N, C-alpha and C positions, 0 to 999 in steps of 0.2 A: 505494499498502499504506501503509495509516493504523490507527494504534494510538490511537484515542481509547476507548470504553469499549468495540468488538471492532477485532479485527487483523485487517484484507483482506490479504489473497494472492492477487495479480494474478495469474494462471497462463497461457499463451498453446495453448489447446488446445480440443475442442469436446466436454467429458464429457457427459455425460449420464446417466450412472450411479446408481441407489441406494447409501446410502454406509448403513453401520452407526453403532451407539453406540461410541466411544472410551471404554477403560479407562485411564488412567495415573496411576503412582505413583513416586515417588523412587528405587527400583530398576528398574522396566522400563513399559516406553513400547509398547504393541500399535498397530499404525501401522492407520488403515483408508486400503486402497488405492483409488485414483480410477484404475480398470481401463479399458481398452481400447486395440485396434491402430494404437497411433498412433506418430511418429515423437521423439516424447519424453513418456513416461507418471509420471505423479509420484504422489506418496502426500505424504501433511503428519504431522508429530508435534509433538508439545510438550509438556511436562511442567513441574513445578512440583517443589521438592527437599523441600520441607517436609512436605506429605501425599499421602494418594491422593488423587485427585480423579476424578468421572464427569461426563462429559458428554456431551448428546445432542446428534447433529449436525443430526438436527432444527429444533435452536434454534440453530445457531451456523455449519454449511456452507448455503450459499446457492449454485445451480447460475445464474450470470450469463448474460444473453443474450450471444448470438453473434452478430458475431465482436468485440465490445466487454464484455469481456474475452476470452469462453468460455468462462471460469467462474469465480467469486469466493469463497475459504474463507474463513471469517470464525471467526476463533479466540477464543475469552474474554481478555480484556486482564490475567485473575491466570497465563496459561500462557506463564511465559515462560522459555528462549529459547523458539525456534522454529527450524523447521529444514523445506524443501520440495525433498527429492531424487527424482532420475528411476528407476522404476524397475527400469529397464534402462539398463546404459553405453554411454555416447555414442561412438559409433567416428570416433575424430579430429573431438573433438568441437569444438563453433561456438558459443559462450556470450555471446549478448550481453543485457547488462540497461543498458536507460536509463531512471535515476532521478536523485535530489535523495538525498546521503547525507545522515543523520542529522544535527539540530542539537539544542542544547538539552540534551544528555545529562554526568551525569557518569561514566559507564562505562561499559565493554560495548563491542564490537565485532560488524560486520556484516561478511560472508562474501558473494562470487559468483563463481564458477566452477567447478572439477570437482573432486571429492575422491573415493579410492576409499579408504572406511575412515578415520573421524576416528579410533579407537582404534588400529587397526594400524598406521595408518602406511604405508600402503602407498604412496598418492601424492597429490600436491597441485597444483593449478595454480588459484589465486584470487587476487582483488584479495582486500584488508584493511582497513577503513577502523575505525580506534581512536578515540571517539568523545572519548574524553578527552583525546590527544595530539591532532588533528584534526591525524591524517595516514594517508595512504593506502599500505599496503605492499602488497608479491605477494610469495606465498610458493609456490615450488611444491620439486620435491625436492631440488633445486640448492640450496634454505635460502630465508630472507626477507629481501626486500631494502625499503630505505625507499626511496621513490618520491617522497616530498613535494614534492621538488624540482620534477617535471614536471606535479603535480596541479593542479588547475583553480582558479584564485582563487575564483570564486566557486561549487564544488559541492557547498553546502547550498543555495545559493538561485536554482539553472538546474538545469535537466536536462543532463546528460551521458552518452554513450555509452559503457560498458564492455565492453570483448570480449575473451576468449578463446578462442584457437585453437590448437588439437592437433595436432601433428604425428606423423609414426614419432617420429623423436625430439628436437623441439623444441618449444617452446610460447612462443609469441606475444601481447604483450600490447600492446590498443591504446587510447586514450581519444580520445572523437572523432574516429575515422581514424587517429591520430598515434601510432605506433607508440612504445612509453614503454620496456620489458623484451623482450627472448628468453633463454630459458632456455637452456641446454646440456648436458644429464647427460650420463652414462657419458663425460666426458673428463676435464680438468684444473681443480682448483679455482682458479678465478678472477674476479673481482670488477671491471668495468669500468664508472665510473658515464658517465651520463648528463648535458647534453644531448649529443648528439641522443638517446638512447637508451639503456639500462643494458644491458649485458652480464655472463647470472650462469652461469658454469660450474661442474659441480663433476659426482662422479664417480658418485653413486647413478643408477640405473637409474632411469627416466618412463617409469610405463607410457601409454600412447598409448590407449587405453581404459579410462572412469571414468565415474562417474554424474553431470551437471551438479545443481548444488542454489545455493539462497538459506540463507541463516542469520543469526540472530544469538545472542550470546554470552549467557551468565549475567550479570547485570550491568546489563541491556540498558535496565531500567528502564521509565519512559514512551517509548514509539517512535513517533517519527513520518518513514514513510520511505515517501517518496513515489513509485513502480515504476509508470511507463505502457510499459514493454517490458519483457517478458521470453523468448526467443528462444533454441532449443535444435534444432541439429539434428546428424546425419553429415557429416565431411568427407571429404578426401582423405588418402591419408598423408605427400605429399608436394608439394604443389602448386609450381608454378613459377613464381618471383617474381621481380620488375623492381624493381629498389631504387638510387633512389640513393645515390652517396657523399655525404656529410659532411665535413666540414674537422674533424678532431678535438677531441672537446670543444666542439661547437659545434653552433647551431641552422642554420646556413649551410651548403650544400650548398656541394661544391667547383667544380660549373660558374659560370661568372662571379666565381669569384676571383679576383684580382690578387694576384702572388707579388713584391714588390720587392724581397727579398733572400732569401737561403734555399731551403729547400724547404720543398714542405706536403703534409703525410700527413692523410690521411681516417683518420674513424674506423672501428675493425674492424667484418666483417661476418661472423656463425656462416658457416661455409660446410660443416660436417659432414653428411654425407649426402647431399650432392648430388652426383649424377651427374659434371655438368660445370659449370662455373663460368665464365662468358664477360664478361670488363673490357672495356671502351668506355672510350678515353681521348684525348681532342684538345686540345691548344693551340696558341696561336700564335704560340708562338716554340717550338724544337730545345732539345731537353733531353733528360734520361735519366729512365725511368720504373721505380722500385721495386717487385716483386711480392714482397710479407712475408708471412709467415705463422707462427702462435704453436703452438709445439711443449709437447707434453706435459713439459719440462723449464721449462717457465714463461718462454720464450726467442723472441722476434721473431726471426728467421731473413729473409734474402735468398734466395727462390725462385727469384728470375729476373732480370736485369736486361735492358731495352729502353730501345732507342733510338729516340726519337721524331723524327718530320719533323714542324715549326712546317707547322699548317693541314693536316695529315692524321691522320684517326679509327686510331687504334692498335686492333686487334679483338685481345687478348691471350686461351686457350682453356687452362683447368687441367684436369686429369682425378686421378683419385686422391685420396684423405681426408685433409683438412684440419680443425683444428677452425676458424681464425680466419685469416681473410684482412683484406689492405688494402693500399693502392696510397701511394706515396710520390714528388712529383717533382720533381726540380730544376733549371731550365730553366739553359739555356746562355748567355741575357742578360735583363737585367730592361728595363722591368716586363714580365711575362709577362701573360697571361690564358688559364685553364683555360677551354675551349668545352663539352665535355663528359668526365662520368666516372659511370660508372655500370655495376652488376655486374647480369648475369640467372645468376639460380641455377634448374638442372633439376635438378626433384625425378625425369624420366620416366626 
């Protein structure tokens, strides 16, 4: 996606329908719909704040070769900002954007993910990159979080994949398949910083079905935003997940960790909405394993205490609903090595 004389918006689909002339003014824009019965149906919109604008799509919109990229929309450089939205909401959406983030700009923001009405504030789940501060943020109905501590160092010079995955009651954000943030609405207001990933909990409801979109904001000026993949499809309401447990505040897993003194606690895992939670743990030394949960009162409470035998896999199953969970292990002797530490979240 490059804006030099024209802005080229690359969208994965196989549209072949003729378009009509667009009329745009500072107060109202009429949207040219690209219609077909696909999983992702897109329209484009753009506007200019200062004056009325008329442009003919025969001059500016080109249907490109399929499947590279499927079609291509060329919008005049004077039309700022711009956005592309899916024509129908995506159910439990999976939105993957592979791109280099914009560089050399003095202001503005670009967005990629899911949104249900910017003006009505019904729902948000997107990555937000601020050109001026050079920081990557995540916005959901739980709030807006600065995740620049986990952003790629070369995100403006190399392609990276940014994935938003909507569940029935959570939103998962990944960069290059690495989990960077989980949003947990309908719960308690708390933020747990990464590494390995952020957890943002909030009390607002998060709609699980929203349109997918790409957008630049006012102040984007001359934009160079190379995008070579934009994939959108429906997902599952609550897929089963297998997750390694990480050491709290670290990119290192609990597996293979050595404990020379005291205890070791895992980074929290959101468990709200999962029917069954299966914790698997094993150490080369015997000890005490605490299963802890985070409550609406903002406290970590001991849910259960387990005596762990040396070199024996301990499998602990939880039912019922809790917001967050974690494990804390205290060995009976040192040095102890953790051999297994994981959780299986069953959404069925």
